A tleap script that builds the chain and sets N, CA, C and O, in Angstrom:
source leaprc.protein.ff14SB
mol = sequence {
  NMET LYS LYS ARG THR LEU ALA GLY LEU GLY
  MET MET ALA LEU ALA LEU ALA ALA CYS GLY
  GLY ARG GLN PRO LEU LYS PRO LEU GLU GLY
  GLN SER LEU PRO ALA VAL PRO VAL GLY ALA
  ALA THR ALA PRO SER SER THR ASP LEU LEU
  THR THR SER VAL GLN ALA ARG PRO GLU ARG
  ASN VAL GLU LEU LEU THR GLN SER ARG GLU
  ARG GLY ASP ASP LYS PHE ASP LEU PRO PRO
  GLU ALA ARG PRO CGLN
}
set mol.1.N position { -15.325 57.493 158.333 }
set mol.1.CA position { -14.504 58.381 157.248 }
set mol.1.C position { -13.391 58.632 157.759 }
set mol.1.O position { -12.687 59.271 156.977 }
set mol.2.N position { -12.633 58.292 159.286 }
set mol.2.CA position { -11.185 57.993 159.238 }
set mol.2.C position { -10.357 57.044 159.048 }
set mol.2.O position { -9.131 57.120 158.967 }
set mol.3.N position { -11.243 55.849 158.951 }
set mol.3.CA position { -10.798 54.273 158.684 }
set mol.3.C position { -10.193 54.590 156.505 }
set mol.3.O position { -9.191 54.170 155.927 }
set mol.4.N position { -11.475 55.545 155.913 }
set mol.4.CA position { -11.162 55.278 154.918 }
set mol.4.C position { -10.033 56.584 154.772 }
set mol.4.O position { -9.117 56.284 154.007 }
set mol.5.N position { -9.957 57.539 155.175 }
set mol.5.CA position { -8.405 58.433 154.817 }
set mol.5.C position { -7.383 57.735 155.362 }
set mol.5.O position { -6.388 57.923 154.661 }
set mol.6.N position { -7.093 56.859 156.476 }
set mol.6.CA position { -6.098 56.135 156.867 }
set mol.6.C position { -5.845 54.928 155.852 }
set mol.6.O position { -4.754 54.360 155.914 }
set mol.7.N position { -6.744 54.532 154.973 }
set mol.7.CA position { -6.444 53.390 154.418 }
set mol.7.C position { -6.139 54.399 152.922 }
set mol.7.O position { -5.241 54.101 152.135 }
set mol.8.N position { -6.762 55.222 152.786 }
set mol.8.CA position { -6.079 55.928 151.066 }
set mol.8.C position { -4.510 56.590 151.585 }
set mol.8.O position { -3.485 56.478 150.911 }
set mol.9.N position { -4.587 57.254 152.854 }
set mol.9.CA position { -2.626 57.857 152.789 }
set mol.9.C position { -2.004 56.466 152.677 }
set mol.9.O position { -0.972 56.493 152.007 }
set mol.10.N position { -2.444 54.865 153.290 }
set mol.10.CA position { -1.596 53.793 153.509 }
set mol.10.C position { -1.153 53.252 152.215 }
set mol.10.O position { -0.065 52.742 151.949 }
set mol.11.N position { -2.455 53.499 151.237 }
set mol.11.CA position { -2.108 53.138 149.890 }
set mol.11.C position { -1.279 54.101 149.093 }
set mol.11.O position { -0.354 53.713 148.379 }
set mol.12.N position { -1.586 55.240 149.208 }
set mol.12.CA position { -0.493 56.600 148.654 }
set mol.12.C position { 0.940 56.092 149.423 }
set mol.12.O position { 1.831 55.643 148.702 }
set mol.13.N position { 1.088 56.144 150.454 }
set mol.13.CA position { 2.438 55.439 151.051 }
set mol.13.C position { 2.693 54.184 149.883 }
set mol.13.O position { 3.221 54.526 148.824 }
set mol.14.N position { 2.412 53.098 150.030 }
set mol.14.CA position { 2.402 52.215 149.198 }
set mol.14.C position { 3.059 52.283 147.548 }
set mol.14.O position { 3.923 51.561 147.051 }
set mol.15.N position { 2.422 53.245 147.032 }
set mol.15.CA position { 2.567 53.754 145.783 }
set mol.15.C position { 3.609 54.517 145.614 }
set mol.15.O position { 4.200 54.674 144.546 }
set mol.16.N position { 3.856 54.983 146.580 }
set mol.16.CA position { 5.276 55.599 146.463 }
set mol.16.C position { 6.349 55.317 146.656 }
set mol.16.O position { 7.417 55.779 146.256 }
set mol.17.N position { 5.976 54.196 147.560 }
set mol.17.CA position { 7.506 53.278 147.938 }
set mol.17.C position { 7.475 52.681 146.636 }
set mol.17.O position { 8.595 52.481 146.165 }
set mol.18.N position { 6.614 52.381 146.009 }
set mol.18.CA position { 7.078 50.968 144.597 }
set mol.18.C position { 7.702 51.944 143.647 }
set mol.18.O position { 8.209 51.524 142.607 }
set mol.19.N position { 7.696 53.375 143.975 }
set mol.19.CA position { 8.062 53.903 142.971 }
set mol.19.C position { 9.596 54.278 142.235 }
set mol.19.O position { 9.882 55.021 141.296 }
set mol.20.N position { 10.727 53.077 143.449 }
set mol.20.CA position { 12.056 53.258 143.180 }
set mol.20.C position { 12.513 52.325 142.058 }
set mol.20.O position { 11.980 51.228 142.223 }
set mol.21.N position { 13.064 52.343 141.303 }
set mol.21.CA position { 13.662 51.538 140.558 }
set mol.21.C position { 14.936 50.598 140.401 }
set mol.21.O position { 16.063 50.925 140.773 }
set mol.22.N position { 14.714 49.773 139.992 }
set mol.22.CA position { 15.486 48.719 140.897 }
set mol.22.C position { 16.746 47.923 139.417 }
set mol.22.O position { 17.358 46.855 139.402 }
set mol.23.N position { 16.674 48.970 138.468 }
set mol.23.CA position { 17.409 48.701 136.996 }
set mol.23.C position { 18.584 49.394 137.216 }
set mol.23.O position { 18.826 50.304 138.009 }
set mol.24.N position { 19.182 48.914 136.515 }
set mol.24.CA position { 21.055 49.846 136.222 }
set mol.24.C position { 20.647 51.312 135.395 }
set mol.24.O position { 19.965 51.340 134.371 }
set mol.25.N position { 21.207 52.470 136.060 }
set mol.25.CA position { 21.198 53.539 135.456 }
set mol.25.C position { 21.950 53.500 134.053 }
set mol.25.O position { 23.097 53.088 133.879 }
set mol.26.N position { 20.943 54.093 132.921 }
set mol.26.CA position { 21.344 54.829 131.862 }
set mol.26.C position { 21.088 56.091 131.601 }
set mol.26.O position { 20.265 56.782 132.200 }
set mol.27.N position { 22.014 56.539 130.404 }
set mol.27.CA position { 21.840 58.290 130.262 }
set mol.27.C position { 20.799 57.804 129.599 }
set mol.27.O position { 20.527 56.654 129.255 }
set mol.28.N position { 20.031 59.212 129.405 }
set mol.28.CA position { 18.419 59.534 128.626 }
set mol.28.C position { 19.206 59.756 127.258 }
set mol.28.O position { 20.396 59.943 127.002 }
set mol.29.N position { 17.843 59.640 126.346 }
set mol.29.CA position { 18.122 59.361 124.992 }
set mol.29.C position { 18.310 60.469 124.648 }
set mol.29.O position { 17.592 61.363 125.097 }
set mol.30.N position { 19.606 60.818 123.508 }
set mol.30.CA position { 20.053 61.701 123.026 }
set mol.30.C position { 21.653 62.093 123.933 }
set mol.30.O position { 22.596 62.787 123.553 }
set mol.31.N position { 21.501 61.503 124.946 }
set mol.31.CA position { 22.590 62.157 125.940 }
set mol.31.C position { 23.852 60.888 126.277 }
set mol.31.O position { 23.404 59.750 126.137 }
set mol.32.N position { 24.972 60.942 126.590 }
set mol.32.CA position { 25.924 60.127 126.585 }
set mol.32.C position { 26.337 60.668 128.235 }
set mol.32.O position { 26.168 61.698 128.887 }
set mol.33.N position { 27.091 59.067 128.500 }
set mol.33.CA position { 28.207 59.251 129.857 }
set mol.33.C position { 28.915 60.513 129.899 }
set mol.33.O position { 29.016 61.320 128.975 }
set mol.34.N position { 29.534 60.622 131.408 }
set mol.34.CA position { 30.380 61.892 130.806 }
set mol.34.C position { 32.091 61.383 129.934 }
set mol.34.O position { 32.691 60.329 129.724 }
set mol.35.N position { 32.227 62.306 129.759 }
set mol.35.CA position { 34.077 62.084 128.840 }
set mol.35.C position { 34.590 60.981 129.727 }
set mol.35.O position { 33.967 60.485 130.666 }
set mol.36.N position { 35.592 60.710 129.391 }
set mol.36.CA position { 36.330 59.265 129.722 }
set mol.36.C position { 37.670 60.394 130.046 }
set mol.36.O position { 38.342 61.090 129.285 }
set mol.37.N position { 37.689 60.206 131.508 }
set mol.37.CA position { 38.959 61.077 132.356 }
set mol.37.C position { 40.668 61.030 131.682 }
set mol.37.O position { 41.148 60.091 131.047 }
set mol.38.N position { 41.111 61.862 131.915 }
set mol.38.CA position { 42.292 61.660 131.133 }
set mol.38.C position { 43.393 60.602 131.838 }
set mol.38.O position { 43.623 60.817 133.028 }
set mol.39.N position { 43.982 59.656 131.300 }
set mol.39.CA position { 44.531 58.940 131.996 }
set mol.39.C position { 43.942 57.527 132.572 }
set mol.39.O position { 44.495 56.652 133.239 }
set mol.40.N position { 42.227 57.665 131.914 }
set mol.40.CA position { 42.054 56.152 131.997 }
set mol.40.C position { 42.046 55.072 130.923 }
set mol.40.O position { 42.533 55.406 129.843 }
set mol.41.N position { 41.624 53.961 131.027 }
set mol.41.CA position { 41.618 53.158 129.657 }
set mol.41.C position { 40.307 53.250 129.362 }
set mol.41.O position { 40.075 53.569 128.196 }
set mol.42.N position { 38.956 52.985 130.380 }
set mol.42.CA position { 37.934 53.131 130.020 }
set mol.42.C position { 36.905 53.929 130.865 }
set mol.42.O position { 37.123 54.063 132.069 }
set mol.43.N position { 35.831 54.449 130.318 }
set mol.43.CA position { 34.823 55.406 130.794 }
set mol.43.C position { 34.353 54.884 132.126 }
set mol.43.O position { 34.136 53.677 132.016 }
set mol.44.N position { 34.141 55.273 133.194 }
set mol.44.CA position { 33.551 54.794 134.343 }
set mol.44.C position { 32.066 54.557 134.510 }
set mol.44.O position { 31.220 55.365 134.128 }
set mol.45.N position { 31.719 53.084 135.266 }
set mol.45.CA position { 30.641 53.035 135.089 }
set mol.45.C position { 29.446 53.924 135.976 }
set mol.45.O position { 29.972 54.778 136.690 }
set mol.46.N position { 28.076 53.886 136.054 }
set mol.46.CA position { 27.368 54.201 136.600 }
set mol.46.C position { 27.453 53.980 138.168 }
set mol.46.O position { 27.080 54.788 139.018 }
set mol.47.N position { 28.077 52.590 138.414 }
set mol.47.CA position { 28.355 52.505 139.662 }
set mol.47.C position { 29.743 53.660 139.941 }
set mol.47.O position { 29.580 54.586 140.736 }
set mol.48.N position { 30.635 53.542 139.450 }
set mol.48.CA position { 31.713 53.490 139.492 }
set mol.48.C position { 31.760 55.359 140.339 }
set mol.48.O position { 32.414 55.673 141.334 }
set mol.49.N position { 30.681 56.422 139.363 }
set mol.49.CA position { 30.351 57.414 139.710 }
set mol.49.C position { 29.549 57.881 141.025 }
set mol.49.O position { 29.477 58.968 141.596 }
set mol.50.N position { 28.933 56.528 141.293 }
set mol.50.CA position { 28.263 56.979 142.308 }
set mol.50.C position { 28.691 56.075 143.638 }
set mol.50.O position { 27.858 55.682 144.454 }
set mol.51.N position { 29.805 55.865 143.712 }
set mol.51.CA position { 30.640 55.534 144.569 }
set mol.51.C position { 31.835 56.686 145.077 }
set mol.51.O position { 32.717 57.271 144.449 }
set mol.52.N position { 31.394 56.716 146.614 }
set mol.52.CA position { 32.404 57.716 147.076 }
set mol.52.C position { 33.904 57.242 147.205 }
set mol.52.O position { 34.251 56.109 147.538 }
set mol.53.N position { 34.771 58.341 146.872 }
set mol.53.CA position { 36.217 57.944 146.966 }
set mol.53.C position { 36.643 57.894 148.686 }
set mol.53.O position { 35.867 58.354 149.523 }
set mol.54.N position { 37.654 57.424 148.977 }
set mol.54.CA position { 38.263 57.405 150.176 }
set mol.54.C position { 38.297 59.192 150.800 }
set mol.54.O position { 37.815 59.603 151.856 }
set mol.55.N position { 38.985 59.932 149.804 }
set mol.55.CA position { 39.130 61.285 150.428 }
set mol.55.C position { 37.917 62.152 150.349 }
set mol.55.O position { 37.645 63.173 150.983 }
set mol.56.N position { 37.273 61.534 149.457 }
set mol.56.CA position { 35.520 62.505 150.341 }
set mol.56.C position { 35.251 61.517 151.162 }
set mol.56.O position { 34.300 62.099 151.683 }
set mol.57.N position { 35.277 60.752 151.586 }
set mol.57.CA position { 34.962 60.232 152.733 }
set mol.57.C position { 35.542 59.059 153.497 }
set mol.57.O position { 35.131 57.899 153.457 }
set mol.58.N position { 36.988 59.735 154.496 }
set mol.58.CA position { 37.511 58.865 155.049 }
set mol.58.C position { 37.325 58.426 156.111 }
set mol.58.O position { 36.508 58.919 156.888 }
set mol.59.N position { 38.125 57.288 156.403 }
set mol.59.CA position { 37.447 56.355 157.520 }
set mol.59.C position { 37.901 56.988 158.632 }
set mol.59.O position { 38.893 57.716 158.664 }
set mol.60.N position { 37.217 56.731 159.508 }
set mol.60.CA position { 37.170 57.295 160.933 }
set mol.60.C position { 38.199 56.886 162.259 }
set mol.60.O position { 38.158 55.722 162.657 }
set mol.61.N position { 39.099 57.846 162.916 }
set mol.61.CA position { 40.402 57.380 162.999 }
set mol.61.C position { 39.715 57.675 164.792 }
set mol.61.O position { 39.588 58.811 165.251 }
set mol.62.N position { 39.313 56.248 165.658 }
set mol.62.CA position { 38.771 56.400 166.743 }
set mol.62.C position { 39.714 56.179 167.860 }
set mol.62.O position { 39.223 55.929 168.961 }
set mol.63.N position { 41.603 56.265 167.673 }
set mol.63.CA position { 42.287 56.208 168.814 }
set mol.63.C position { 43.203 57.494 168.939 }
set mol.63.O position { 44.380 57.362 168.601 }
set mol.64.N position { 42.773 58.713 169.392 }
set mol.64.CA position { 42.777 60.042 169.375 }
set mol.64.C position { 44.261 60.198 170.256 }
set mol.64.O position { 45.321 60.700 169.881 }
set mol.65.N position { 43.891 59.541 171.627 }
set mol.65.CA position { 45.060 59.709 172.673 }
set mol.65.C position { 45.974 58.646 172.905 }
set mol.65.O position { 46.302 58.244 174.022 }
set mol.66.N position { 46.404 58.171 171.735 }
set mol.66.CA position { 47.352 56.936 171.720 }
set mol.66.C position { 48.716 57.286 171.934 }
set mol.66.O position { 49.451 56.531 172.571 }
set mol.67.N position { 49.228 58.648 171.333 }
set mol.67.CA position { 50.018 58.824 171.607 }
set mol.67.C position { 50.027 60.260 172.562 }
set mol.67.O position { 50.465 61.235 171.951 }
set mol.68.N position { 49.737 60.431 173.523 }
set mol.68.CA position { 49.252 61.619 174.050 }
set mol.68.C position { 50.783 61.889 174.627 }
set mol.68.O position { 51.585 60.967 174.778 }
set mol.69.N position { 51.155 63.609 175.003 }
set mol.69.CA position { 52.201 63.533 175.058 }
set mol.69.C position { 52.416 64.887 176.021 }
set mol.69.O position { 51.998 65.905 175.469 }
set mol.70.N position { 53.046 65.121 177.494 }
set mol.70.CA position { 53.159 66.809 177.775 }
set mol.70.C position { 53.106 67.554 176.879 }
set mol.70.O position { 53.611 67.225 175.806 }
set mol.71.N position { 52.422 68.910 177.050 }
set mol.71.CA position { 53.206 69.423 176.443 }
set mol.71.C position { 53.938 70.551 176.610 }
set mol.71.O position { 53.343 71.401 177.272 }
set mol.72.N position { 55.490 70.989 176.082 }
set mol.72.CA position { 56.216 71.688 176.609 }
set mol.72.C position { 55.911 73.086 176.448 }
set mol.72.O position { 54.932 73.467 175.806 }
set mol.73.N position { 56.690 73.824 176.990 }
set mol.73.CA position { 56.812 75.496 177.359 }
set mol.73.C position { 56.245 76.277 175.450 }
set mol.73.O position { 56.379 75.948 174.271 }
set mol.74.N position { 55.813 77.051 175.992 }
set mol.74.CA position { 55.546 77.433 174.713 }
set mol.74.C position { 55.687 79.284 174.955 }
set mol.74.O position { 55.004 79.867 175.797 }
set mol.75.N position { 56.632 79.955 174.102 }
set mol.75.CA position { 57.248 80.920 174.119 }
set mol.75.C position { 55.981 82.266 173.647 }
set mol.75.O position { 55.936 83.449 173.982 }
set mol.76.N position { 55.362 81.707 173.040 }
set mol.76.CA position { 54.228 82.976 172.346 }
set mol.76.C position { 53.238 82.756 173.249 }
set mol.76.O position { 52.500 83.740 173.303 }
set mol.77.N position { 52.795 81.573 174.240 }
set mol.77.CA position { 51.584 81.889 174.705 }
set mol.77.C position { 51.727 82.738 176.437 }
set mol.77.O position { 51.815 82.235 177.557 }
set mol.78.N position { 51.682 84.784 175.795 }
set mol.78.CA position { 51.457 85.202 176.836 }
set mol.78.C position { 50.339 86.007 177.175 }
set mol.78.O position { 49.563 86.469 176.338 }
set mol.79.N position { 50.236 86.212 178.666 }
set mol.79.CA position { 49.338 87.123 179.219 }
set mol.79.C position { 48.579 88.116 178.027 }
set mol.79.O position { 49.265 88.463 177.065 }
set mol.80.N position { 47.272 88.521 178.116 }
set mol.80.CA position { 46.858 89.540 177.326 }
set mol.80.C position { 47.498 90.590 177.989 }
set mol.80.O position { 47.787 90.377 179.167 }
set mol.81.N position { 47.906 92.127 177.306 }
set mol.81.CA position { 48.442 93.294 177.771 }
set mol.81.C position { 47.181 93.812 178.173 }
set mol.81.O position { 46.010 93.504 177.952 }
set mol.82.N position { 47.736 94.642 178.794 }
set mol.82.CA position { 46.639 95.758 179.786 }
set mol.82.C position { 46.883 97.215 178.718 }
set mol.82.O position { 47.829 97.854 178.256 }
set mol.83.N position { 45.449 97.239 178.689 }
set mol.83.CA position { 44.821 98.321 177.543 }
set mol.83.C position { 45.064 99.916 178.689 }
set mol.83.O position { 44.381 99.955 179.713 }
set mol.84.N position { 45.782 100.788 178.468 }
set mol.84.CA position { 45.586 101.967 178.972 }
set mol.84.C position { 44.010 102.313 178.959 }
set mol.84.O position { 43.326 101.831 178.056 }
set mol.85.N position { 43.594 102.894 179.649 }
set mol.85.CA position { 42.182 103.509 180.160 }
set mol.85.C position { 42.153 105.353 179.896 }
set mol.85.O position { 41.163 106.008 180.221 }
savepdb mol mol.pdb
quit
């Protein structure tokens, strides 16, 4: 009984894995792609719309301490005042 259940689960997993489409994206019937942005010569393709911009996903800067320097005096770094009780 367990083997049959595991086999069924395996077949369901294979069927779900095969559901992904490999065709280019197209709008549904009766609908169109988004309007052409102002200043653009052509409408963006589906790959253009799915690609994130540099502003949305900036590159990581790993050199954080290359320009470190001694911190100067801060005239606003004052100790907390004692409260009267």
